[in-house]
C-alpha positions in Angstrom: -9.7 74.4 18.4 -7.8 71.2 17.7 -9.3 67.7 18.1 -6.5 66.6 20.4 -5.3 68.4 23.5 -2.0 67.9 25.2 -3.9 66.3 28.1 -5.3 63.7 25.6 -1.7 62.9 24.6 -0.5 62.7 28.2 -3.3 60.3 29.0 -2.3 58.1 26.0 1.4 58.2 27.0 0.7 57.6 30.6 3.0 60.5 31.6 3.3 64.2 31.5 4.9 65.9 28.5 8.3 67.4 28.9 8.9 71.1 28.4 10.3 70.4 24.9 7.4 68.1 24.0 4.9 70.7 25.2 6.6 73.3 23.1 6.5 71.1 20.0 3.0 69.7 20.6 1.0 72.5 18.8 3.1 72.4 15.7 3.0 68.6 15.5 -0.7 68.4 16.3 -1.7 71.1 13.7 0.5 69.4 11.0 -1.0 66.0 11.7 -4.5 67.4 11.7 -3.9 69.1 8.3 -2.5 65.8 6.9 -5.5 63.8 8.1 -7.9 66.4 6.7 -6.1 66.2 3.4 -6.3 62.4 3.4 -10.1 62.3 4.1 -11.1 65.4 2.1 -13.0 66.9 4.9 -12.6 68.8 8.1 -12.3 67.2 11.5 -13.7 70.0 13.6 -17.1 71.6 13.6 -17.8 73.7 10.5 -20.6 75.7 9.0 -22.3 74.5 5.8 -20.4 75.2 2.6 -20.8 74.5 -1.1 -18.7 72.1 -3.1 -19.1 71.3 -6.8 -19.0 67.9 -8.5 -19.1 66.5 -12.0 -22.4 64.9 -13.1 -22.9 62.0 -15.5 -23.3 59.3 -12.8 -26.3 58.0 -10.8 -24.2 57.5 -7.6 -22.3 60.7 -7.1 -19.3 60.4 -4.8 -18.9 63.4 -2.5 -16.4 64.4 0.2 -17.4 63.0 3.6 -20.0 65.3 5.1 -23.0 65.6 7.4 -26.2 67.7 7.3 -26.6 67.9 3.5 -29.0 70.8 3.1 -29.1 71.3 -0.7 -28.3 69.6 -4.0 -28.6 71.7 -7.1 -27.7 71.8 -10.8 -25.7 74.9 -11.6 -24.5 76.4 -14.9 -21.0 77.5 -15.8 -21.5 80.7 -13.8 -22.7 78.7 -10.7 -26.2 80.1 -11.2 -28.9 77.6 -10.0 -30.8 75.8 -12.7 -32.6 73.3 -10.6 -32.9 72.4 -6.9 -33.4 68.7 -6.1 -36.2 67.8 -3.7 -35.6 65.3 -0.9 -37.6 62.7 -2.8 -35.4 63.1 -5.9 -32.2 61.9 -4.2 -30.9 59.6 -1.5 -28.1 60.6 0.8 -25.9 57.6 1.4 -25.0 55.5 3.3 -28.6 55.8 4.5 -28.2 54.5 8.0 -25.1 56.5 8.9 -24.5 60.1 10.0 -21.5 60.6 7.7 -22.5 60.7 4.0 -20.1 60.0 1.1 -22.5 59.6 -1.8 -25.7 61.0 -3.3 -27.9 58.8 -5.5 -30.2 60.3 -8.1 -33.4 58.3 -7.9 -34.4 59.3 -11.4 -31.2 58.1 -13.2 -27.9 59.8 -13.8 -27.1 63.3 -12.9 -26.8 65.5 -16.0 -23.3 65.2 -17.6 -21.3 68.3 -16.9 -18.2 69.7 -15.2 -18.8 71.1 -11.7 -22.5 71.2 -12.5 -23.8 69.6 -9.3 -23.5 71.7 -6.2 -23.8 70.2 -2.8 -24.3 72.3 0.3 -23.4 70.4 3.5 -21.2 70.4 6.6 -18.0 69.0 5.0 -16.7 67.6 8.3 -16.7 64.3 10.2 -17.3 66.2 13.5 -21.0 65.3 13.9 -20.3 61.5 13.5 -19.0 60.5 16.9 -17.9 57.0 16.0 -15.8 58.2 13.1 -14.3 61.1 15.1 -13.3 58.6 17.8 -11.5 56.4 15.3 -9.7 59.3 13.8 -8.8 60.7 17.2 -7.4 57.4 18.3 -5.3 57.1 15.1 -4.0 60.6 15.5 -3.1 59.9 19.2 -1.3 56.8 18.0 0.6 58.8 15.5 1.6 61.5 17.9 2.6 59.1 20.6 4.7 57.2 18.1 6.4 60.4 17.1 7.2 61.2 20.8 8.0 57.6 21.9 9.6 56.4 18.6 11.1 53.3 20.0 9.1 51.0 17.7 11.6 51.4 14.9 14.8 51.2 16.9 16.8 48.0 17.4 19.8 47.4 19.6 22.5 44.8 19.3 25.2 44.1 21.8 28.0 41.6 21.0 30.9 41.1 23.5 30.7 44.6 24.9 30.3 46.3 21.6 26.8 48.0 21.1 25.1 49.0 17.9 21.8 50.8 17.6 20.1 51.1 14.2 16.8 51.9 12.7 14.7 49.1 11.4 13.4 49.2 7.8 9.9 48.3 9.1 7.7 51.2 10.0 4.4 51.3 11.8 1.8 53.5 10.1 -0.5 54.8 12.8 -2.8 56.4 10.3 -3.8 53.0 8.7 -7.0 53.1 10.6 -8.0 56.3 8.8 -7.2 55.0 5.3 -9.2 51.8 6.1 -12.1 54.0 7.2 -12.0 56.1 4.0 -10.9 53.6 1.3 -11.6 55.9 -1.6 -8.7 58.1 -0.8 
């Protein structure tokens, strides 16, 4: 199920979608959602917990945006568990937010290694309502700009002769997302 429905887009535009727009909507919406998920490194929709692996050697381990971190472990080259961190060993940060982007090892640096820290979590922004609303609004802006792309068109009329051309300035509707996730 996609984050944005055709009814959401119609409400944003203040009109009904044409037959051609309705036909193109699923393709545009899915492409945009895939692009946004690639930008932020996480899913937008609800997901089940999954495991991702990160390199150690730091005290503050940057992770992909996620919620509901259920396990942090050291693993060997064969991904066999060597040590499971207790809740008191780590801090899931930012502490006062639902969406987590970092894990801090309270005892110092994580052991140096490649893909030796496994994190089990819901790698999605879905459970963080504030973030989802910002992303949804940015996606709606991008879709509506695609449909009503009059922002980049200029017209000029001189003594009965008309010229229409595209401006070199472009409006990036996804700027809100890159502001929200500055590490990407």
